[in-house]
C-alpha positions in Angstrom: -5.5 34.7 -4.3 -2.9 32.9 -2.0 -0.9 34.9 0.5 2.3 34.5 -1.7 0.4 36.0 -4.6 -0.8 38.9 -2.4 2.9 39.7 -1.3 4.2 39.5 -4.8 1.4 41.8 -6.0 2.1 44.1 -3.1 5.8 44.2 -4.0 4.8 45.4 -7.6 2.6 48.1 -6.2 5.3 49.1 -3.8 7.7 49.8 -6.7 5.0 51.8 -8.6 4.1 53.7 -5.5 7.5 54.5 -4.4 8.4 55.8 -7.9 6.0 58.7 -7.2 7.7 59.7 -3.9 10.4 62.5 -3.7 12.5 60.6 -1.3 14.1 57.2 -0.5 12.2 55.1 2.1 15.4 53.4 3.3 16.8 56.7 4.5 13.8 58.8 5.6 12.9 58.4 9.3 9.8 60.7 9.4 7.1 58.5 8.1 4.8 55.8 9.3 5.1 52.6 7.2 2.3 50.3 6.3 2.6 46.6 7.5 0.8 43.4 7.0 1.5 39.9 8.5 4.1 37.8 6.8 1.9 34.7 6.4 -1.6 33.6 7.2 -2.5 32.2 10.6 -5.6 30.6 11.9 -7.2 30.1 15.4 -10.4 29.1 17.0 -12.2 29.8 20.2 -15.5 30.3 21.9 -17.6 33.4 21.3 -18.2 35.2 24.5 -21.9 35.9 24.0 -22.9 33.1 21.5 -21.0 30.4 23.4 -20.3 28.8 19.9 -16.9 27.7 18.5 -15.6 30.3 16.0 -12.9 29.9 13.4 -10.8 32.8 12.4 -8.1 33.2 9.8 -5.7 36.3 9.5 -4.6 36.8 5.9 -2.0 39.2 4.6 -3.2 42.1 2.5 -1.6 44.6 0.1 -1.1 48.4 0.4 -4.3 50.4 1.1 -6.5 47.5 2.2 -6.8 48.6 5.7 -8.2 46.2 8.4 -11.2 44.3 7.0 -13.3 41.6 8.6 -14.9 39.1 6.3 -17.9 36.9 7.4 -17.2 33.7 5.6 -20.5 32.3 6.9 -22.5 35.1 5.3 -21.5 35.2 1.7 -18.1 36.6 2.5 -19.5 40.0 3.3 -16.7 42.4 4.1 -16.8 44.9 7.0 -14.0 47.4 7.1 -12.8 48.2 10.7 -13.9 51.8 10.8 -15.5 53.9 13.5 -18.3 54.9 11.3 -19.3 51.1 11.0 -19.7 50.7 14.8 -23.4 49.9 15.5 -23.3 48.7 19.2 -21.1 49.5 22.2 -23.2 48.1 25.1 -21.2 45.0 25.8 -18.4 45.2 23.3 -17.4 47.0 20.1 -19.6 45.7 17.2 -19.2 46.7 13.6 -21.7 46.0 10.7 -21.6 46.2 7.0 -23.1 49.5 5.7 -24.6 47.6 2.7 -25.8 44.7 4.8 -26.5 46.2 8.3 -27.7 42.7 9.6 -24.2 41.3 9.0 -22.2 42.2 12.0 -19.0 41.2 13.8 -18.6 41.8 17.5 -16.0 41.7 20.3 -13.4 43.0 17.9 -11.6 45.4 20.4 -9.1 42.9 21.8 -7.9 41.8 18.3 -7.9 45.5 17.1 -5.8 46.4 20.1 -3.3 43.7 19.4 -3.0 44.8 15.7 -2.5 48.4 16.8 0.2 47.2 19.3 2.0 45.4 16.4 1.3 48.3 14.0 -0.5 46.0 11.5 -2.5 48.1 9.3 -3.4 45.9 6.3 -5.1 42.6 7.0 -8.1 40.5 6.1 -9.7 38.8 9.1 -11.9 35.9 8.0 -14.5 34.7 10.6 -17.3 32.2 10.4 -19.4 33.7 13.1 -20.8 37.0 14.4 -18.1 37.6 17.0 -14.3 37.2 17.4 -13.4 34.5 20.0 -12.8 35.9 23.5 -9.9 33.5 24.0 -8.5 34.4 27.6 -10.2 37.7 27.6 -7.1 39.7 26.8 -4.9 40.4 23.7 -2.1 38.1 24.8 -2.9 35.2 22.4 -3.7 37.5 19.5 -0.4 39.3 20.1 1.5 35.9 20.4 0.1 34.8 17.1 1.1 38.0 15.4 4.6 37.8 16.9 4.9 34.2 15.6 4.1 35.0 12.0 5.9 38.3 11.9 5.4 41.5 10.0 5.9 42.2 6.3 6.9 45.7 5.6 4.9 47.6 2.8 7.1 50.5 1.8 4.2 52.9 1.4 3.2 55.8 3.5 0.5 55.7 6.2 0.0 59.3 7.3 -0.5 59.9 11.0 -3.4 61.9 12.2 -2.0 64.7 14.5 -4.3 66.1 17.1 -4.3 69.9 16.8 -6.8 70.9 19.6 -8.5 69.3 22.5 -11.7 67.4 21.8 -13.8 66.0 24.7 -16.9 63.9 25.0 -18.5 63.1 28.4 -21.4 61.3 30.0 -22.2 62.4 33.6 -18.7 62.5 35.2 -17.1 60.1 32.7 -15.2 61.5 29.7 -12.9 60.7 26.9 -10.5 63.2 25.4 -7.9 63.7 22.7 -5.5 66.6 23.0 -2.3 67.8 21.3 1.0 66.4 22.2 4.6 67.2 21.0 5.4 63.4 20.8 5.0 61.6 17.5 3.1 58.9 19.2 -0.2 58.1 21.0 0.2 58.7 24.7 -2.6 57.4 27.0 -3.7 58.3 30.5 -6.7 56.4 31.9 -8.4 56.5 35.3 -11.2 54.3 36.7 -13.1 54.4 40.0 -15.3 51.5 41.1 -17.2 51.2 44.4 -15.8 47.8 45.0 -12.7 48.3 47.1 -10.8 45.5 45.4 -10.8 47.6 42.2 -11.2 51.2 43.7 -9.4 54.0 42.0 -6.7 53.2 39.5 -4.6 55.2 37.0 -2.3 54.3 34.3 -0.2 56.2 31.8 1.7 54.8 28.8 3.1 55.7 25.4 1.8 53.2 22.7 4.9 51.4 21.3 5.0 47.7 20.5 7.3 47.1 23.4 5.1 48.9 25.9 2.0 47.1 24.6 3.5 43.6 24.9 5.0 44.3 28.4 2.2 46.3 30.0 -1.1 45.8 28.3 -1.5 42.7 26.0 -2.0 40.2 29.0 -4.6 42.2 30.9 -8.0 40.5 30.9 -11.5 41.8 30.7 -13.4 41.9 33.9 -17.0 41.8 35.2 -19.1 41.4 38.3 -20.8 38.2 39.3 -24.3 39.9 39.4 -23.8 41.3 35.9 -22.9 37.8 34.7 -26.1 36.4 36.3 -28.2 39.1 34.6 -26.5 38.4 31.2 -27.2 34.8 31.5 -30.8 35.5 32.2 -30.9 37.4 28.9 -29.3 34.6 27.0 -26.0 36.4 26.7 -22.4 35.7 27.8 -23.0 32.0 27.1 -19.2 31.6 26.6 -18.1 33.5 29.7 -16.1 31.8 32.3 -13.2 32.2 34.7 -10.9 31.2 31.8 -11.7 34.3 29.9 -12.6 37.1 32.4 -11.8 38.3 35.8 -15.0 37.9 37.9 -15.4 40.0 41.0 -18.0 39.0 43.7 -18.3 41.9 46.2 -14.7 42.3 47.2 -13.5 38.9 46.2 -11.9 37.8 42.9 -13.3 34.4 42.1 -10.5 33.5 39.7 -8.1 30.9 41.5 -5.1 32.5 39.9 -5.9 36.0 41.0 -4.7 39.1 39.2 -1.8 39.1 36.8 -0.9 42.5 38.1 -2.3 44.8 40.8 -3.7 47.3 38.2 -4.9 44.8 35.7 -8.3 46.4 35.8 -7.4 49.9 34.5 -4.8 48.3 32.1 -7.5 46.3 30.5 -9.6 49.4 30.0 -6.5 51.0 28.2 -6.3 47.8 26.1 -10.0 48.4 25.1 -9.3 52.1 24.4 -6.4 51.3 22.1 -8.5 48.9 20.0 -11.4 51.4 19.9 -9.2 54.3 18.9 -7.6 52.4 16.1 -10.9 52.3 14.3 -10.0 55.9 13.0 -7.9 54.2 10.5 -4.7 56.1 11.1 -1.9 56.1 13.7 -2.7 59.0 16.2 -0.2 61.6 17.3 -1.6 63.1 20.5 -2.7 62.3 24.0 -5.7 60.3 24.9 -7.1 60.8 28.4 -10.1 58.9 29.9 -12.0 58.8 33.2 -14.4 56.0 33.4 -14.6 55.8 29.7 -15.7 52.8 27.7 -16.5 51.7 24.2 -19.4 54.2 23.7 -17.4 57.3 24.8 -14.4 56.1 22.8 -16.5 55.9 19.7 -18.2 59.2 20.3 -14.8 60.8 20.7 -13.7 59.7 17.2 -16.9 61.0 15.7 -16.5 64.4 17.5 -12.8 64.6 16.4 -13.4 64.0 12.7 -16.4 66.4 12.6 -14.0 69.3 13.5 -11.6 70.0 10.7 -9.6 72.3 13.0 -9.0 69.5 15.4 -6.8 67.4 13.4 -4.2 67.3 10.5 -2.3 64.7 8.6 1.2 64.5 9.7 3.4 63.5 6.7 6.1 65.0 4.3 5.1 67.2 1.5 3.2 65.1 -1.1 0.8 67.7 -2.6 1.6 66.3 -6.1 0.5 62.7 -5.2 -3.1 63.3 -5.3 -6.2 64.3 -3.5 -7.6 62.9 -0.2 -11.1 61.6 0.2 -12.1 62.2 3.9 -15.1 59.8 3.6 -12.8 56.9 2.9 -10.9 54.9 5.6 -8.4 53.8 2.8 -5.9 56.0 1.1 -5.5 54.7 -2.5 -2.7 55.5 -4.8 -4.6 58.5 -6.2 -5.9 59.7 -2.8 -3.6 61.5 -0.4 -4.1 64.1 2.3 -4.1 67.6 1.3 -4.0 68.8 4.9 -0.4 69.0 5.9 1.4 69.8 9.2 2.1 73.5 9.4 
């Protein structure tokens, strides 16, 4: 199906879907809409660990699709972007097909972060390799592509997940936490602490809006230490890593000739990662994320801990009890599936 057919089909579903709702989308302000991209866009780049050229195509998708990766080199196996599908967090966030666990897609967090920053929640990501290209090591190029093609609004509800009580996971002194907030948005507060004085202690706070993401976060690159790169190379990993796609620190020296893009680029990149990892919950989050030395593993453990506790969250939406029932095991809300849990 071509993207124009997808958008036409989506329009028909919109009309049917909206006829069930007890209000007019044009006038109601208290909802989170669903979005896809306005047209397909393709890009290519080197995989960070394989060092191989990877081709990616972003394709518009209709209501209820969610974010789905498709391995075009592996019988077009589809892998929903969902926290339960995460199988590895050691070097990046890696998801796998539940039906075909050997079919994986890695280094998804920078693209996921850009999609969250642009509020894109329905899209097919076609990829002909086991990892998303690292590009420049940030979300900037992904964000630029999304800005170029624009968004297509899908007039259908995407309920927000409201944090009702504090949930924390930790490892030694590191932790990741979600707590209630009066704001109808995701607020983030992240701190890091590295022995290298050139990094040291850094802290950054931000409300996740498209404007803030673009201005403060999208351009911040991943970073590593030279000794880590040397070890990864010995293991046959990071074959695509270079000064063009990562900040490399050697003792207290930054090896990149251009230096840092901002003085707190290190902590901002950690926030970029956290935004991508948290988006795997499948819903916009209303609450506050706090992290100290947190990374992909703790971020994913946090989502598991949150969703296991029914008292820790609720769906924030208007009163739609008559639309249908909600299936908590599904990352996608279909027309006959809708949250029963409502804001008090």
